[in-house]
C-alpha positions, 0 to 999 in steps of 0.5 A: 500500500502506497501513500504520499510523502510530504515535506514540512512545507506541505509539498509532495516529494514522493511516495512511501510504502505502508506495510499491508500487515499494519495499514491494510488489515480487516477491522474487528469491531469486537476487538476494537471495543475491548481495546477501548474499554481496556484503555478507558478503565486503565485511566479510571480513578476509583474515588467514589467512597461510602462508609460502612456501618463500622465507619459511621460516627456514633451508634455505640449504644443500643438504641433501646432495650432488647425486650419489653418495648414492643418495638423491633430489636436493634443494636445500633442506629448506624445499621444499614437499615437506618437513615444515616446508617452505613451503606452495604456494598457501596463503592470503595477506592480499593476496587480495581476497574482494570480489565485484562487484554493481552499485548497481542490484542492491543497491538492488533487493535492499534493496527486496525485503527491505523488501517482505518485511518490509512483508508480514510486518508487521515494519516500524513507522512512527513520526511522530517519534523524540524522547526527552525525555532521553538516559538509558537509561530513555527507551529502555526506555520507548520499547520498552515502548510499541512492545511495544503494537504488536509484542508480541515487539519487546523479545525480537527484534533491532530496528533503528532507521533514522535519517534524521538523527543524533539524539545524544539518541536514540542515547544512550538506546538504546546500552545496550539488548540486541537494539537497533541503529541505522543511518543510512538512507543505509547501509541494506542488505539484509543488515543488515535480514535480520539484524534482525527489526523495522525502526523508522523515522520517516515521513520515512524513507519519502520518504528511501528 
């Protein structure tokens, strides 16, 4: 599978091969759904907390004597059946929400999303990313050049996948709206689906 190769000025300078085993595979919706749930649960913070009867304040004294009052017997006003009492089986920060998904399945899900984006023309391959300065105007100029390739790239969420850390480039786009970066070794299906366009250097294909 071939795709166009561009420079930072948004000019086509040639073509490059995209491996079919990564960028041209059939999409399995069930596997993709599992991968999305995996990454969503991975980032979930268990902060919900309710108190059990042993944690609610008070209730140390028996509300009334066991027999002779005509009322039901109770041992504590902090029983779960009382208003203001503890909660039975309520949420706890100790609960683990993560689900298991083998590494091979996570990789396959990533390849599926890459294949879908390649077919939809949502991947832009550049020969290199090397801005002259670390100023925001350089990042703005880069997006303007990329809009020659994809007209709506400035209005849609775009992720730049980097093989190596590039401090100058990171600073130049840090203040831009709808633009984010991710190391290629952290790229995953869920993060890609949250963004419309993927931009990376040609070196990134070999890395993947």
